LOPAVO-358340 format. One record per residue (C-alpha): residue number from 0; x, y, z. Coordinates in pm, 1 decimal. Each point is the difference from the previous one (the first is absolute). Layout:
# residues N
PT    n        c1        c2        c3
PT  NUM         X         Y         Z
...
# end
This chain:
# residues 374
PT    n        c1        c2        c3
PT    0   -2688.2    -992.5    3876.4
PT    1     274.4    -145.8     216.7
PT    2     277.2     228.8     108.7
PT    3     369.7     -69.9     -26.9
PT    4     279.9     251.6      35.6
PT    5     285.2    -238.3      58.2
PT    6     253.0     165.3    -226.5
PT    7      29.3     340.5    -165.2
PT    8     -66.1      29.6    -375.2
PT    9     291.4     -67.7    -231.8
PT   10     186.5     315.1    -103.1
PT   11     125.1      59.1    -349.0
PT   12     236.6     274.9     113.9
PT   13     349.3     -86.8    -125.4
PT   14     260.2     -21.6     275.9
PT   15     308.5     200.6     -92.0
PT   16     318.0    -116.5     173.0
PT   17     212.6     269.3     165.4
PT   18     284.7     134.6    -214.1
PT   19     360.5     -51.9     104.9
PT   20     212.7     280.8     140.8
PT   21     207.8      34.0    -316.0
PT   22     325.4    -103.8     158.1
PT   23     286.1      14.7    -245.5
PT   24    -136.6     309.0    -170.7
PT   25     216.1     178.7    -253.6
PT   26     -32.4     367.4     -95.9
PT   27    -301.3      40.7     227.1
PT   28    -211.0    -269.5    -172.6
PT   29     -52.7    -327.8     188.9
PT   30      64.9    -338.8    -156.4
PT   31    -355.1    -132.5      10.8
PT   32     -98.5    -337.4    -136.0
PT   33    -270.7      -3.4    -270.0
PT   34    -247.7    -124.0     262.0
PT   35      90.9     277.1     244.6
PT   36     -30.0     263.8    -272.1
PT   37    -337.7    -137.1    -107.8
PT   38    -127.5      -3.6     356.9
PT   39     117.1     356.9      59.8
PT   40    -184.6     111.3    -313.4
PT   41    -322.0    -177.6     102.3
PT   42      15.8     151.4     347.7
PT   43      31.8     344.5    -156.9
PT   44    -291.2     -31.8    -242.7
PT   45    -225.5    -154.9     264.8
PT   46     -46.2     347.8     147.2
PT   47    -205.5     125.6    -293.7
PT   48    -109.3    -306.3    -198.5
PT   49    -286.3    -241.4      47.8
PT   50     100.7    -323.5     171.6
PT   51    -114.3    -190.8    -307.6
PT   52     259.7     193.0    -201.6
PT   53     276.9     -78.4     248.9
PT   54    -100.2    -366.0      -7.7
PT   55      -0.9      -0.7    -380.7
PT   56     346.1     158.7     -17.4
PT   57     129.3    -250.0     255.4
PT   58    -105.4    -298.7    -205.6
PT   59     111.0     152.8    -329.3
PT   60     354.4      43.3     134.8
PT   61       8.7    -328.8     191.2
PT   62     145.0    -200.7    -290.0
PT   63     268.8     261.2     -67.3
PT   64     116.0       2.9     361.9
PT   65      10.5    -380.4      12.5
PT   66     182.0     -15.3    -334.5
PT   67     267.1     238.9     130.1
PT   68      48.9    -219.2     304.1
PT   69      30.8    -311.0    -217.5
PT   70     262.0     180.7    -209.5
PT   71     180.7     107.9     318.4
PT   72     -42.9     368.6     -80.7
PT   73      22.0     117.7     358.1
PT   74      30.5     374.1     -64.4
PT   75    -245.5     187.7    -216.3
PT   76     275.5     231.0    -124.1
PT   77     157.3    -303.8    -170.4
PT   78    -290.3     -23.7    -244.6
PT   79      65.9      79.9    -364.6
PT   80    -184.5     -12.0    -328.9
PT   81     103.6    -358.9     -67.4
PT   82    -149.3    -113.2     332.1
PT   83    -328.5     168.0     -82.9
PT   84     -12.1    -158.9    -343.5
PT   85      79.5    -340.9     149.1
PT   86    -282.0      39.1     251.9
PT   87    -244.5      88.7    -276.3
PT   88     116.9    -298.7    -204.6
PT   89     -51.7    -232.3     296.8
PT   90    -356.3     123.1      49.2
PT   91     -78.4     -38.9    -370.1
PT   92     135.8    -355.6      12.6
PT   93    -252.5     -75.4     274.5
PT   94    -282.3      78.1    -241.7
PT   95    -107.7     327.3     158.8
PT   96    -270.7     180.5    -196.9
PT   97      95.7     327.9    -162.8
PT   98    -243.3     192.3     220.8
PT   99     146.6    -148.0     319.5
PT  100     357.2      58.9    -117.1
PT  101     -89.4     360.3     -84.5
PT  102    -137.4      46.5     351.9
PT  103     303.1    -158.1     167.5
PT  104     259.8     195.1    -197.8
PT  105    -198.1     322.8      27.7
PT  106      -3.0     -34.9     378.1
PT  107     368.4     -95.6       4.5
PT  108      72.1     318.9    -193.6
PT  109    -182.0     202.4     267.2
PT  110     208.0    -170.6     268.8
PT  111     327.4      76.2    -177.1
PT  112    -105.5     360.8     -60.9
PT  113     -41.8      33.6     375.4
PT  114     340.2    -162.8      57.1
PT  115     162.0     238.6    -249.9
PT  116    -163.7     297.5     167.6
PT  117     155.8     -86.0     336.4
PT  118     329.6     -92.0    -169.8
PT  119      -6.1    -373.5      63.9
PT  120      50.5     -74.5    -371.0
PT  121     125.9     187.0    -303.6
PT  122    -242.6     250.7    -151.9
PT  123       1.6    -186.7    -331.2
PT  124    -104.6    -338.4     140.8
PT  125    -381.1      52.6      -0.5
PT  126      10.8      84.3    -371.8
PT  127     142.3    -345.3     -70.4
PT  128    -331.5    -154.8     102.4
PT  129    -226.1      -4.0    -306.4
PT  130    -341.8    -155.8      67.8
PT  131    -144.6    -174.0    -308.3
PT  132    -284.4     169.7    -181.0
PT  133    -333.7    -163.9      61.5
PT  134    -238.6     -36.8    -295.6
PT  135    -329.6     171.5      75.2
PT  136    -194.9    -324.8     -12.8
PT  137     235.7    -155.0     258.0
PT  138     -31.4     294.1     236.7
PT  139    -367.0     -62.1      71.8
PT  140    -164.8    -299.0     163.9
PT  141    -306.6     -65.9    -214.5
PT  142    -137.4    -269.3     233.0
PT  143    -318.6      93.0     183.5
PT  144    -311.7    -145.4     154.5
PT  145    -250.8      26.1    -282.1
PT  146    -334.8     167.1      65.2
PT  147    -198.7    -316.2     -73.9
PT  148     220.0    -205.5     235.1
PT  149     -35.9     256.0     278.1
PT  150    -379.7      -8.8     -42.3
PT  151      -7.5    -381.1       9.5
PT  152     218.3      -7.1     311.2
PT  153    -213.5     256.6     181.8
PT  154    -315.9    -191.7     -91.2
PT  155     160.2    -323.1     116.8
PT  156      77.8     147.1     341.2
PT  157    -340.6     163.7      28.9
PT  158    -190.1    -318.9     -87.4
PT  159     199.0    -247.8     210.4
PT  160    -126.4       9.5     361.2
PT  161     336.9    -120.7     130.8
PT  162     209.5     245.7    -204.5
PT  163    -224.6     305.8      30.2
PT  164     164.4     270.2     212.2
PT  165     316.7    -207.7      25.1
PT  166     348.8     147.9      11.3
PT  167      45.6     -73.3    -371.0
PT  168    -334.3     165.7     -76.6
PT  169      77.2     321.1     187.8
PT  170     354.1      15.7    -138.2
PT  171    -127.5     -19.7    -357.4
PT  172    -273.1     256.1      71.8
PT  173     252.1     245.5     146.7
PT  174     250.1     -53.8    -281.1
PT  175    -263.1      46.1    -270.0
PT  176    -228.3     272.2     139.6
PT  177     194.0     197.6     264.2
PT  178     220.8     206.8    -228.3
PT  179     127.6    -234.6    -124.8
PT  180     274.5      11.4     266.2
PT  181     352.0    -138.5       3.0
PT  182      81.1    -298.4     219.9
PT  183     160.5     218.0     268.7
PT  184    -305.2     225.1      18.6
PT  185    -228.9    -298.0      59.0
PT  186     234.7    -133.5     267.5
PT  187       6.2     335.6     179.7
PT  188    -377.5      37.1      35.4
PT  189    -135.7       3.2     355.9
PT  190    -357.5     -56.8     113.0
PT  191     -17.7     372.8      72.7
PT  192      93.5      82.0    -359.2
PT  193    -319.6    -163.7    -125.0
PT  194    -325.5     196.3      15.3
PT  195    -292.5    -228.4     -70.9
PT  196    -290.2     245.8      13.3
PT  197     181.2     263.5    -204.3
PT  198     137.2    -271.6    -233.6
PT  199     367.1      88.2     -28.3
PT  200     347.1     -98.5     117.8
PT  201     292.7     223.3      94.1
PT  202     362.0     -76.3     -81.9
PT  203     257.5     137.5     243.6
PT  204     380.1       8.5     -16.1
PT  205     128.6    -144.6     328.4
PT  206     367.7     -83.5     -57.8
PT  207      88.7       0.3     371.6
PT  208    -246.0    -286.5      49.7
PT  209     115.5    -201.2    -301.8
PT  210    -292.0      85.3    -231.2
PT  211     136.1     261.9    -240.0
PT  212    -163.9      96.6    -327.0
PT  213     205.8     -17.1    -318.1
PT  214     -33.4     374.2     -63.2
PT  215      36.3      94.1     367.0
PT  216    -241.2     267.8     124.4
PT  217     -88.6      78.2    -361.6
PT  218    -170.8    -338.5      -9.9
PT  219    -244.2      87.3     278.6
PT  220    -354.6      20.8    -129.6
PT  221    -361.9    -104.3      51.3
PT  222    -158.8    -234.1    -254.3
PT  223    -374.3     -56.4     -33.1
PT  224    -135.9    -354.5     -17.4
PT  225    -291.3    -149.7    -194.3
PT  226    -277.1    -185.2     184.9
PT  227     139.2    -334.5    -111.3
PT  228     334.1      59.5     172.0
PT  229    -157.5     138.3     319.1
PT  230    -217.2    -309.9      36.5
PT  231     304.9    -225.9     -28.3
PT  232     211.6     199.5     247.3
PT  233    -282.2      22.4     254.1
PT  234     -59.7    -374.5     -22.5
PT  235     370.4     -77.8      35.9
PT  236      34.9     219.9     309.9
PT  237    -306.8    -157.4     160.5
PT  238      74.4    -364.7     -79.5
PT  239     359.3     -70.9     -94.7
PT  240     238.1     272.2     113.6
PT  241     228.3    -104.9     285.2
PT  242     -31.4     236.2     294.2
PT  243     370.4      74.7      29.2
PT  244     239.9     291.5      20.3
PT  245     338.6      51.5    -157.3
PT  246     326.5      70.2     179.8
PT  247     -94.8     369.3      32.3
PT  248    -339.9     -60.9     156.3
PT  249    -184.7      75.9    -324.1
PT  250    -292.9    -205.8    -129.0
PT  251      63.1    -107.6    -360.8
PT  252    -297.1     -26.0    -231.9
PT  253     141.6    -306.1    -176.5
PT  254     138.6    -245.3     255.3
PT  255     180.8    -325.4      51.9
PT  256     -34.5    -192.5     324.5
PT  257     318.6     168.5     122.4
PT  258     -86.6     358.6     -86.0
PT  259      82.3     209.3    -305.9
PT  260     103.9    -229.1    -287.3
PT  261     332.0      38.5    -175.9
PT  262      20.0     119.8    -358.8
PT  263      97.0    -348.7    -112.4
PT  264    -302.7    -148.9     175.0
PT  265    -236.7     239.8    -175.8
PT  266     167.7     -69.7    -332.1
PT  267     -43.2    -374.8      49.8
PT  268    -363.3      41.5     108.6
PT  269     -67.3     187.5    -322.9
PT  270     158.3    -272.2    -211.4
PT  271    -211.2    -260.2     181.9
PT  272    -313.9     211.0     -27.0
PT  273      24.3      51.1    -376.4
PT  274      66.1    -358.6    -112.8
PT  275    -249.5     -41.2    -287.4
PT  276    -117.8    -351.7      85.3
PT  277    -181.4     153.9     296.2
PT  278    -268.9     116.7    -240.9
PT  279      50.7    -201.9    -319.9
PT  280     167.9    -303.0    -148.3
PT  281     377.8      16.0      19.9
PT  282     123.6     171.2    -319.2
PT  283     312.7    -215.7      17.0
PT  284    -178.2    -334.0      17.0
PT  285     101.0     -78.4     359.1
PT  286    -213.8    -173.6     260.2
PT  287     -66.4     250.3     281.9
PT  288      -3.9    -283.9     253.2
PT  289     359.9     -91.8     -77.9
PT  290     141.7     318.3    -157.1
PT  291     315.4     115.1     176.3
PT  292     -88.2     367.2     -59.7
PT  293    -271.6     -21.2     266.3
PT  294     278.6     -29.4     257.3
PT  295      87.1     316.3     195.6
PT  296     363.4      -8.4    -112.6
PT  297     -77.1     -69.0    -367.0
PT  298    -293.3     232.5     -75.7
PT  299     225.1     265.4    -155.7
PT  300     116.3    -255.6    -257.4
PT  301    -348.3     -52.0    -143.6
PT  302      10.7     162.1    -345.9
PT  303    -343.4     154.4      55.1
PT  304      16.7     117.0     362.6
PT  305      66.4     370.5      46.0
PT  306     215.2     217.4     227.8
PT  307    -131.7     315.1     174.4
PT  308     173.5     213.5    -266.3
PT  309    -171.6    -192.5    -279.1
PT  310    -338.4      36.4     170.7
PT  311      65.7     373.9      32.0
PT  312      86.5      15.2    -371.1
PT  313    -321.6    -182.0     -88.4
PT  314    -211.1     227.4     219.0
PT  315     149.9     315.1    -151.6
PT  316     -59.9    -130.5    -352.5
PT  317    -359.0     -86.8      98.6
PT  318     -58.7     350.5     135.2
PT  319     134.0     159.5    -316.2
PT  320    -206.0    -235.6    -219.8
PT  321    -308.5     112.4     191.9
PT  322      66.8     363.0     -78.3
PT  323     149.9     117.4     329.3
PT  324     218.6     301.2     -89.9
PT  325     371.4     -65.3      31.0
PT  326      45.4     286.3     248.8
PT  327    -261.9    -158.0     229.4
PT  328     173.0    -337.5     -26.8
PT  329     330.1     175.0      71.8
PT  330    -134.5     151.1     323.1
PT  331    -160.9    -323.8     120.8
PT  332     302.0    -218.7     -80.1
PT  333     262.1     256.4     105.2
PT  334     197.7     -22.8    -323.1
PT  335      76.6     267.7    -256.9
PT  336    -187.7       3.1    -327.9
PT  337     318.9     -85.5    -189.5
PT  338      73.4    -297.3     228.5
PT  339    -357.0    -126.3     -35.0
PT  340      14.8      23.7    -377.9
PT  341     337.4    -175.6     -20.3
PT  342     -14.3    -264.4     269.8
PT  343    -360.7     -62.2      98.9
PT  344    -261.2      88.6    -260.9
PT  345      38.6    -302.4    -229.4
PT  346    -302.0     -63.7    -223.5
PT  347      37.5    -242.0    -288.5
PT  348     -85.8     141.6    -340.0
PT  349    -350.9    -153.1      -0.7
PT  350     -79.2     154.0     338.6
PT  351     134.0     333.1    -118.8
PT  352    -226.2      -8.8    -305.6
PT  353    -317.4    -128.0     164.5
PT  354       8.2     180.7     333.7
PT  355     187.7     319.2     -76.3
PT  356     -42.0      87.9    -366.8
PT  357    -330.6    -153.9    -107.3
PT  358    -208.3     228.7     230.3
PT  359     127.9     290.6    -212.0
PT  360    -103.3    -162.7    -328.8
PT  361    -314.8     213.1     -32.2
PT  362     222.9     306.6     -22.2
PT  363     152.3    -130.8    -322.0
PT  364    -289.5      96.4    -224.4
PT  365    -115.5     306.9    -191.7
PT  366    -223.2     232.5     198.5
PT  367    -258.9      31.2    -279.1
PT  368     -81.2    -368.4      26.6
PT  369     160.3     -96.8    -329.1
PT  370     237.4    -287.9      77.0
PT  371     342.0     -27.9    -149.6
PT  372    -132.5    -261.1    -241.9
PT  373    -248.1     241.8    -162.5
# end
């Protein structure tokens, strides 16, 4: 393939502005603005948290910091309970979902607890933030790539000479068979992490080179691959992978023309690669030749396209439906059993009956051969 290393890969590392010198301090505590206090907190937690966590906290507190600036609250020690309630009311008025509001206020509470600990605000202020309770059904994203849709997509890529071993094909194969991994783990794979003859991939935590794993070094592992996935990866490397390096001289397994793709690029590629009209008639009655969802910028809006997280959820459910023990799934996917059961393993009640309970039906009989109806 052609080589192009014109620009380094996009970083998703949040830039934290330097904190002011605290001029005008009273009683030893500086008069920091809400933005300065937030940035100081993020800089502190960056030392022992995954970059994805720092980024998440940054965006969860972004609206609060901007709201304070709009309200001309220029010192964080001027905040009171009324301000916090007004901020919450403003976010509710914007139609924020309960789950998102819970996340934002929960993170704001953590920020204010830090501020109270270093005496920027009164000790009682964090307790005045009360995140709303989230109903169990709202706390879990039930959307997933269904097993039958994943099979149809894989068959589509395998049977189309132009799509076989394409970037979309290898991305789906990795997301479905290689763990299943999180988006960041796929992005961080290098050519050297893939072992074709031995049929496995290795996931490494490399935060200093902008490819961390969500669970840090605890997320490092080797995951075996089925023949089907190995064939796709080998074909992609031979025919369609761009021979490029990233900004650190590493050779990514999954590439763009410029090097290692950004997280947003991979997310968009997955949306594009899972649009259902690739393998069947459009379930929404649209004409694929004119449908706006085929566009790069609109693929995520297709009601039936799927994100990397939703593909991961579908793959985990598929593994469990096929009898793979939950502890094995846990090790491959690098998620605790409780997290898998709550957030990922999402069979519908028919699947649960047919694929998980029906195989045990022969145990529900009397050992002497006399059925319950006799």
